[in-house]
N, C-alpha and C positions, 0 to 999 in steps of 0.2 A: 533407406539410402540404397542406390545402387551397389551391389557387391565390390566391382571393380574400381570404383572411385572410392569406396570405402578402404579398402585393401592399400590404395596409392595414398590415401590419406594419411595412415598408420605409416606406411614407409617415410613420408615426408616429415611427419613430426617426429619420428625414430631419430632421423638425421641430425635434429637439433634438441638434444635431449636438454639443455640447458635452458633454452626458450620454454619447450614442452613444460618441465618441471616447475618453473617461474609461473607460468601462464595458468598451468591447471592448478598449483597451489592458491594463487590469487582468487580462482574462481571457486577453489572447495571452501576457503573461508567464506568468502561472499554467500555462496549459495548454502553451505552447511549452516551459518548463523542465522540466514533468513528461515530454513526449515525448522529448525529449532523454536524460534519465535512463533514460527506457524502452528506448530505443536500445540503452544501454550494458548494461542487464540483458539486453537481447536476445541482444545478442553475446555475453555472458559465460554467461549462465545459461540463458534462456526460450526460445531459436530451436529447433524442432524438427528432428531429424534431416533431411536432404534426401532422404528415400526416400518411396516410396509408402505411405500409410497409418502416418503416424510413431507414432501414439499406439498401435499393437498392437506395438512393439517393444519389448522388456524388456532389462534387463542382467542374466546370471547371474553370480555370484561366488560363490568359496569363502573366505570371510573368517574372518581370525583377531581374537580380542579387541580387539588393539591396531591392527590394519589393515583398517578397514570397506571398503576397496577393492581386496582381493586378486583376483587373475584365477584364471584355471581350468587345470589341464594338460590337455594334448592328448588323452590316454588317457582321462581323465575326462571332457572334452567328448565323445568318442565313446561314451562309455557312457550317458551323460544323454541325448545325440539318439537314439541307438537304442532306449533304454526309454521314455523319456516319451510321453504321449499328449496333451500339453496344447497342444502347439506345432503350427504349420502346418509350421515348418522350425526350424532351428538353425544357426548358422555361428560358428567361431572363426577369431581374427584377431591379429595382432601388427604394432605399430606399430616402425620401424626406420630405421636410416641406411644408405645405400647410395651406392657410387662407382658414378656412371653418366658414360661416355663416349658420345655419339651414335654414334663410328666408333672403332674399334680404333686409330686414329692420334691422336685426341686424349686430353689430359689428363683423369682422371675429375674430376668435381666432385661434391660430396657434394649428396644429394638425400633427402628423407623420402617414405618407401614403406610399403606392407603388404603382409605375406604372408598369405595368406587361405587358409581352407577350400576345399574343392571347389565348395560352392554358393554362395559369398558373393553374388553378383550376383543369382543367382536368389531368395535369400531376401529380399534388400532389394528386390527386382522392379527392380532397374536395367538397362535395355538398352544395350549400347555403341552409340555414335551412327556408329561406324566399326567395321568386322569383325565380331568373334563374342566371345562367352564362352566362358571355358575349357571344353575337352571334359572328360568325366568321366576318359576314360582319362591324360588331362594332370596330373591331381592325385594319381594312385593309388601311383605306382612313385617312391621317393625319389631325386631329383637326374636323373631320366631326361628329362624336358620342359620345357628354358627356355624358358618362353613368357612374355609380358609383355603386360597391357594398362596403357597411358598415360593419366594424368590429362588431363582438359581442358587445364588453366592451363600443363602442363608441355609438352604435343602443342603447344599455341599458341605460345608463348614460345621453344620448344628448336628446332619443326620448322616455324615458321610457318604452322600449320594445314595442312600439305602432306598430301592426303588419300592419297598413295602411300606413305605411311609404314608402311601393313599390308603385312607381308612382310619389312619392313627388319630388319637385326641391329643391336642396340646391344649396347653390353659394360656388363654390370653386375657388379661386383666382381670384375671380370677374367674374366667367362663372357659367351660370346656368346648373347643372348637374342633371340627372334624376336620382333616386335611382331605381336599379333594382334587388338589392339582399342582402342578410346579412348573414355574412358566420358562421358556428356553433360555439359555446363558445370553442370546443376544439382546434379550430385552431385559434392561436394568432397572428402568423407571422412567418416569417424564422428566425427571430433573438429572441435570449433566453431571450433579457433584454424589448424587445418592444413590447406592443400589438398595432398593427395597426390601426388606426381608419377607414380608408379607402382604397380602391383599385380603380384604373383607369386605363384603356388600355394605353400603351405606346403611341399608336399614337395620345394622346393628348398633349405629352408633349412640343411640339413646341409651342402649343396656350396657354398652361398653362403658361409657362415662359415668353411668348412675345417675342421669341428668333428669329433671322433673319434666324437661322441655325436650322435643325431638326435634334436633338441628334441621333435618330436611323437611321439617313443617314451618319453619321460623323464615319467613320472608325477609325481615330484615338481617337476618344472619347472612354477609355477602362475604363468604369465606371459602367458598367452593371455588377449585378452578374447572373452567370448562374447554374441553377442545372438541372441535369439530371437523368432518373430513367433506372438502367441499365435492359438489360433482364435477366431473370433467369439464361440462360447458359452463361452469359456473365461475366468473371472476371474484376476487376478494371486494373489489369496490362494489360489484352488484349484491353480493351477501351483505356487506355492511349497510347499504341503502334499504334492503329488504328489512334487517333487524332494527334499522330505525324506526322505520314504520310501526313493527310490532311493539318495540320500546315504548314510544310514544302511546299507545294502549294501555300498558301496563303500567306506566306513570299517572295516566288518569285514572286507571282502578285502585291504583294502591300509592298514592302521593306521599304518604307518610315514610314509607321507606325507599322511595325511589327518587325522591326530591334531588335536586342538583346533579345527578348521574346521567352520564352519557354513555351508550353502549358504544363498544369500539371492536375491531376484528383485526388481528394483528397476527404477523407470522411470527414463528418461534424467535428469530434473531431478533426481530423487535421487542419481544417480549423480556429476551435475555437483557438488553440494553438498558430497557427501562428500570427493571428490576435491581442492576448494578450498574449504574453510570460511569463510578469510579473504573471499575474492570474495564468497560468500554474504553474510556479513554486513554488509560494504562497501555492497553493492547494497541490502540490507534496508534500512540506515541511509539510503541516498541517498534512496531512495525514500519512505521517511517524512519527511525534512525537506522534498523538493519536494512532496510532499502537505501538507505543513501551507502551503507558499508558495499552494498552489492554494485549500483553506481559507480563507485570508485574502482572496484574489483574489474568491473567491465571497461573502464576507461584505461586500467592498466595494461589489459590484455590487448585492445586497442591499439595503444600505443606500441606496443612490443610487436604488434602485426604490421603496423604501418613503418616500423623500423627494418622489420624483416622484409617488407616488400621491396625496397631498395636492394638488398641483396638477391631477390630473386627477379630482378628486372631481368636480367638475359635469359633466365628460364622462359619467363614468360613472352619475351620477343621470339626464342626461338618457336615456343609453340604456335605462335601466330603464324609465324614465317612459314611452317610448315602445312599450316590449314586449319588449325585447330580455331573454332568459331569463340567468340568472345564470351557469348552464352554460356557455352560448354566449360569454358574456363572460369566463369562466375560461379557456374554449379560446384565446380572441383573446389571452390575457394571456400563456398558456404559450407561444403562438405567437410573440408578441414576443421572450419570455425565448429560446427555441430559436433565431430568426432572430439576434439579439444572440451567443447562445453562437457559432454558427456561424461569424459574422463575425470573432470572437474569436480562434476556433480557426483559421480560416484565415489570420489574421495571426499566430498562433500558431506556425504551420509555418516561417515566417522565423526566428522565437526558435530552434524547435527545430533548424531547419538551420544556425544558427550556432553551436549547442552542439554538434551532432554535429560538425560541422568541428573544433571544438576539441577534441573527445574523440579524434578520429582522427589529431591531433598526438601522441598517445601512441604512441612506439614501442619494439617489443621488441627489447632490444640482443643480437641473435643473427643467423646468415647463415640460419638456419632459417627457412622460409616461414612464421612463426607471426605471426599479425595479429588484431587484433581490430577486427573487422569491424562496426562499428557504422556504420549507413546509414539513409536517410530513405526507407525502403522501404515496401511495403503495409502489413506490420504496424504499423509506426509511423504511418502516415495511419489506420489502424483503431482504433488506440489514442487517436490525437488526437480522431476523431471520437466513440469512446465516452466520452472526457474531457469533451467538449463539452456530449454528452446528459445526462450526470449532473451536470455544472456547470448546466445549464439548469434541469434540475429542482430541484438544491440551491438556488440563488439565487431561482429565479423563483415557485416555488410559494407561499411564505409570505407574501411581497408581493402575490401575486395573490389571496390568499384574505382578506388585508387589506384590499384595495381593494373587494371585494365586500360587505364589510361597510358601505360608505358610508351614511350615513344621508340619505334620499332629500330631504326638505323642508329640512334644512339646508343640505344641499349645493346645492340648487337656489336657495337663497338666498343662496349665497355666504358663509353665516355660518359661526361658529367651530362646529367639528365636535366639540367638546367631548372625551366620552369616546375617540370614535373616534381622534382626535388625540393624546391621551394615550397611548392602548394604543399608537399608532404609534411615538411617541415613546421608551416604555418599550423597544421592540422594537428601535429603531435604537441606544439606548444600550447594550442588550445585544449587538447587534453588533458595537460599537466595544470593549466590555469585552473580548468574546471573540477579536478582533484581535489587542488589545493583548497577552492571554494567550497566544495562538497565538505572536506573535511575541517573546514573553519566552521560550517553551520553546524556538524555534527556535533563538534568540540563544543561549541555554543550552548546548544541544545543539552547536551550530556553535562556539562558544568551547572546550568542551571537547576537540573533536575538534580545532581548530586549536592549542590548547596542546599535544596531545599528539604531534602531527604536528611543531610546529617543536621541542618537544623531540628528537624521533627526528632530525631533521635535523642538530641541533648535537651532537648525541650521540656520542662515540667508538664505532665499528662494531665493534672490536676487532681491526682490520688496517689496515695502510697502503694509500694507492691511488697516491702518488706516486711517480714514476719507476719504473713497472711496466708492462710489456707482456704479454698474453696470447695464446696461439696454441694451436687444437685441432686435433688427430689422430683417427682411427680406425683404424687398422692391420685391422682386419677387413675392410676395405672393399675391400681388396686379396689378402684371405685368407692373411695372415701367418700362420705357425706361432707358438707360443707362443715357440720360439728365435730367430725374427726380430723378434718384437714387443721381446722383450728386448735383443737386438743393437740396433734401430735407437733406442729411447728411450735406452740408455746412451750410443750415438754423438751422438744428437743433443743431450743435455746437455754431453757433453765439449767438442764443437764450439761450442755457443754460448756456454759458459763462456770461450773462448779469443777470442771477439770482443770487438774493440775497444770502449770504453765499456761494458762489462757488467762488472756487482759482483757478483751473483749468478744462479743458475739453479735451478729446482724443478722437479719434476712433483707434479701431482694430479690426482685422478679429479674434482674439482667445485672451480669457483673460486665463492667466497662470493658469495651473491645470484643467481648464475645458475639457468637454468631447468632445467639439466643435474644435477639431484640423482639421489641414489642413497640406498636405504635397506638396512639388514642387519638380519637375525633376531638377536637376542642374547638369551643367558642369564647374566643377572649371578649369580655365586656368593653364596650365602645369602640371595639376595631370594626373600621368601614370596608367591608368585604366587596371584591371586585364583583359586577354584575355576573348572576348566575353561580355564585358560590356563598354559602352560610356558614361553612365550617372549614377548620384547617387541619391537618393532620400533623402530628407531633411524636417524636419518639418519647417514650415514658418508661418509667418503671414504679413498682410498688414497693416502698420500703420500711423498715421499722424505724422506731425514735433512735436506735441507737447507730444508725447507717452511715451518716455523715463523719460523725467521731471515729468509728470503728475503719473506715476506707481511707481518714485522712483528707475528708473533700471540705472545702473552707464554703461556710455560709456568709456572704458578703453585706447581706441585710435581713431584717426580720428575726424570727425564732425557727427553731427545730421543732420536729415533731414532737409530742410527749405521748406520755402512757395515758392520757386525758382525751386524745384523739380518737376515740373510739366508733363503734357502729352507729351507737345514739347522740353522737356528738354532732356539733357542727362540723360538716364538712370542709377540709383544708388541702391545701397544695402548696409545693414549693416548686418554682420554676427557675429556670437558669438564668443568666446576664443576657444571653442571646433572645431568649422567648421575650423577655421585657423590652429589650431593644428595639424587637422586631414589631410587636403589637402596641406597645405603649410608649413609644420614645418621648424621650424627656419629661416622661411621669414618674411618679412613685408607685410602683408595683404592688407595695404592700397594703392591703385592703382592697385591692382590683378583685373583681369573679372572673371565675372560668366556668363554663358548661363542660364535662366531661361523657363522650361516649352517645350522648343524646343532646339535639340541638334544643329539646323542649324537657332535658331533665332540670335538677335541682343545680342552683348556683353553688360554686366551689368557692371560697375564700382563700386568695393567696397570702400565705403568712410568712412567706422567708424566699429569698433571693441566692441561689448556690453560684458560686462562681462557674463559668464555661470553661469545660475541660473536655476530654475526648473519649467518644462514645462508641464509635463504631470502627474508627480506623486512624493512626496515629497523625496522618498528613491530613485528615478532611478539614474543611472550612467549619468557622463556627456554625454549629446547629441548635437549633431549638429543641428546649428538654423539660420535661414535666414529671415531679417526683410525687406520687401520693401514699398516703399512711396503708401500711398493709394492714391495719385493723379495720380500715374502712374499704378496701380494696382486697379482699382475701381472693387469693387462686391457688390452684393446686403445684404448679411449675413454680418452685422456689429454689432460689440457692443459699447455702447459708455461709458466711464470710467469718472467718474464726482469727482474731490479731492473738499474737503467742509473744512472750518473752523469749523465747529460744526458737530453734530449729522449727518452723511450722510443720514439717514432713514428719517430727515425732508426735505430731497429735493426731495425725490421720487413723493410725490404730485405735487409738480410745474412743475416736469419735464414732468410728464404725461399730464400735461395741457398744456406745450409748442408742445409736439407731437400731440394731438388733434388739435390745432390751426394750425398745419401743415399739418395733413389729420386725419379726426376724424375715418376713417376705417382701419388706419395702426394698426395692431397687435403688441402688446408690450408683451415679455415674459423674463422671467430670471432677473427680477428686484429685486436685492437685494444688502446689503451691502457686500464688499469686504472682510471684517473681518469674518462675518459670513460665507461666502460661504467658506474661507480659512478654517475656525475652523470646518466646515462638511467636506470638501473634502481632507484637509491635516491631522488636528488634531484628528477630529472626527474617521475616518477610522484607522488610525494609533495606535489612543488608543484602539480600538476596537480588532485589530489584536494582539497589547501587551496583552490585556487582557485574550486573547484565549491562548496565547503562554503561559503565566505565569499559566493559570490555568492548562495547561496540565502539566507543570514542578512541581507544587504543587500536582497536583492530582497523578504523578507517584511517586514522593517523599513519600505523604503519604501511599501508597500501598506497597511501599519498605518497609518502617518502619512498616507497620503492620505484614508483612511477617517475618521479622527479628524479631519484638518482639515475635511474636508465636512461632518461633523456639527455642528462649532462653527459653522461659515459658515451652515450651514443654520438652526441655532436662533438665531444673531444676526438672521439676516433674519426670520425669524418674530417675532422679540422686537424688532424695529426700534419699533412703537408703545411697549410696555414701556418701553423704553430712554429714549426721548423724554419721556415721562411722568416717569422718574426725575429726568432731568436738567433738567426744566422747573420742577419742586418743588425743585431745590437739589443735586442729587447730582453731584458733581465726576468727572471723566474717569479719576481713579483708583479711586473706587468700582466704576464700571462696567467698567473693566479687570480688578479684582480679582473682581466678579461672572461673568465670563465665563471667566475664567480659572479659578476654583473650579470651575464644572464640568468643564471639561477636565481639572484636578487629580484630581478625583474620580474621573472614569472612568479616568485613567492608573493610580492608586493601586488601583483594585479590579482593573484587568486585571492590574498586575504581581503583586499578592499572589496571584490565583489562579493565575496563571502560574509563580510563584515555589514554589507548594506542588506544582504538577505537574511541574517541573523537577527538583525533588529524586527524584522516582520516575524521570524520564528518565534522570538522571545515574547513578544506581544502574545503571539496564538497560544503560545504553552500557559503564560499567566492567564489568559481568559478561559481555556480548555481546563487547565488543572489549577482548581479554585484555591487550593492551599498553597500553590507554589511563590505567590506573592513576585513582587515585580524584580525584572530582570535585576542581578547585581552590577554596579558600574565597572566593579573591579574584574568580574568576568570578561568584560569587553576591552580588557586592557591586558590581564594576563596571560589571556589564551591567545591573541594576535602575537604578542611579544613573544610568548613559548614557542608559538608555530613558525615563527620567522627565523628564531633562532636554531630548531631542530631540520628545519629547511634548509638552511646554511650549513649547518654539520653534513647533511648529505649530499651537497653541492660540493663540498670540501675535499670529500675523498677522490672524485674523478678530476678537481681542480687541480689538486697536489700531484695526481699522476701525470698531468699535462705538464707539469714544470720539470718533469723529467723526461721529457722527450730528448732523443739526439737528434740535433740538427742535421746531422749527415744523413742517418738513416730516413728522416724525416721528408728530406728532399727527394730522395728515393721512391717514396710510398707512391702506389698506385702506379 
């Protein structure tokens, strides 16, 4: 901005401190709220990968019809990498848990890390700040080279940023690894939620897991993530077409492991949306709601500028009369709007900071280093600046153009500007109607969301949380054999059951609502699949025979698992009501069969039906779920759930002692009472969302009321002479009060009517987009309009009451 015009803008705004304060505060609330929600959106979805040129990185997947974010097998990755010409490079990786001990004498602690392909850091163009990258020969032979690169945070927290860590030996899953490098601080990982502790070559996977089969040689193991860097001249569509051709050849060569899979090339944003649709829908909803708040704030400021334009008519006329061009005046007015917007945006940073600090109180209930890193960083500052610039154009252009239409001679005489004044009044009325309509839409949407969330909080989740303690283990971190895993969990449950105060003990692969979820490929007997699909993916868990009784989950049909459901007995499963409804509608599911994990595997008999509960999120729609007996589906990563007579926290110490007697080196994590976990995961998260939505509704309503109050106050001030005349010829205070309130009533009713029509469509969109929200509550469409009309009338009453106090003698002398 030119310096002279900027100084003049500050002087003009300084002459009207009341106007400047109200306008800047309105913008600060609107821009600050938008910046705070953007920081959350950035943390969950939008923040680019922490690598060089992240826009050129794409994700490659081999998806099925019901699993849009499936990975790639390592052999398929090698074929794609070697045959494709659209990429500079391609790399495979897999995230996992590791038992890490800084020295052989230390007890292993659970840490998250990645097994990576040979060129991982070179593809991402990440240079270690200490040491070196993996050497090619260290990534070729399975199990030969135990080398590790440490993540920056892990190096800083565990080793105190000791630079002599290079060459040191640490123990991972019972194997000594040589530290060869440390990643830079800027590179956290390829996951927006997790700062990885370490990176090891994929060639070490078989040895780390003590597995009979090498995962990097299993073409049916589609668990690897694959990233690739596009060549500068190649589009994503071109790369997709090339990989589709290569994939058709792989399908023909390996039909058993590639059947019904389609290859995809996706951007990072597309992958994140597919992996967590609820997060994407929530963020989109919050961004729309907070955008409405900013629109209301901008309409507020535009209204103030239109009112102020009337007072500046003489100033504009004088400037035009002495030769100032209208374009120059337009430029000056827009600069004033921009300065005002930047002041509001600067104040809005304080609002944004407070909002971000509120979001940061959201904690993920897990020992894993999972964080939602909302912060007031450079990206949020740029967004705030952009919001300020757009706001300046939105609220400043129309008033500036209206001001330029000043009629020269009447303005110089300070006479009534006639048509210009009426047009300005119409414009202000339209803005206030728009504010009330937007507030109506915002309140209806907020009301629907709050009603849905309230119902979710008071509903029965389908299980009990009181008097229960959870503790998680992964025997793979110590490279247990299957027999050792079996013995460990059997001894653990037997000894835990014998502890004083323990009522029941069970094992489960997944605790409800925990991020440790598992999916299973299923073929329901008799189900007619769509063309091109032969399996479905369902959420699942391996549980023992005590699970349903211990957690308090109801079986509505059939039987529970028993101790007789062993490896050598008939394979069985329990499905939930939603699974039965989806795949065997109007049929008895007991006795039906499913295939699990393999479309050609053995049939599994359904022996029971569990009541549909909540599995991932408290406000989720009903989803299909399959329970498998632990004895027939043993896995290394399990949680123990202990039901107690008294305070469950009191059993944590004795239970740890039991684990130490079984294996002093066994890592223990996620020890917590189930009630505390549920409060953090369900109640706490939902309450935070409710507070944000409610704050947006209140903020939008407040700004709309300020706009309506300002318009009625301005109208009263402009009609002082008219009111005086009416009172002089006999009009009573009641008639004056009705006259002013009538104006506010008409504006409010018009805005509520327009907003009501728009809200019907918004309600339907919310019901479709947020599948768990249900249909709009008719009461919402009654209470909110009535309440909105009431508060708008209160806002109008104050200036209307002031109008009744006008002295007719002074009013007749007005102007």
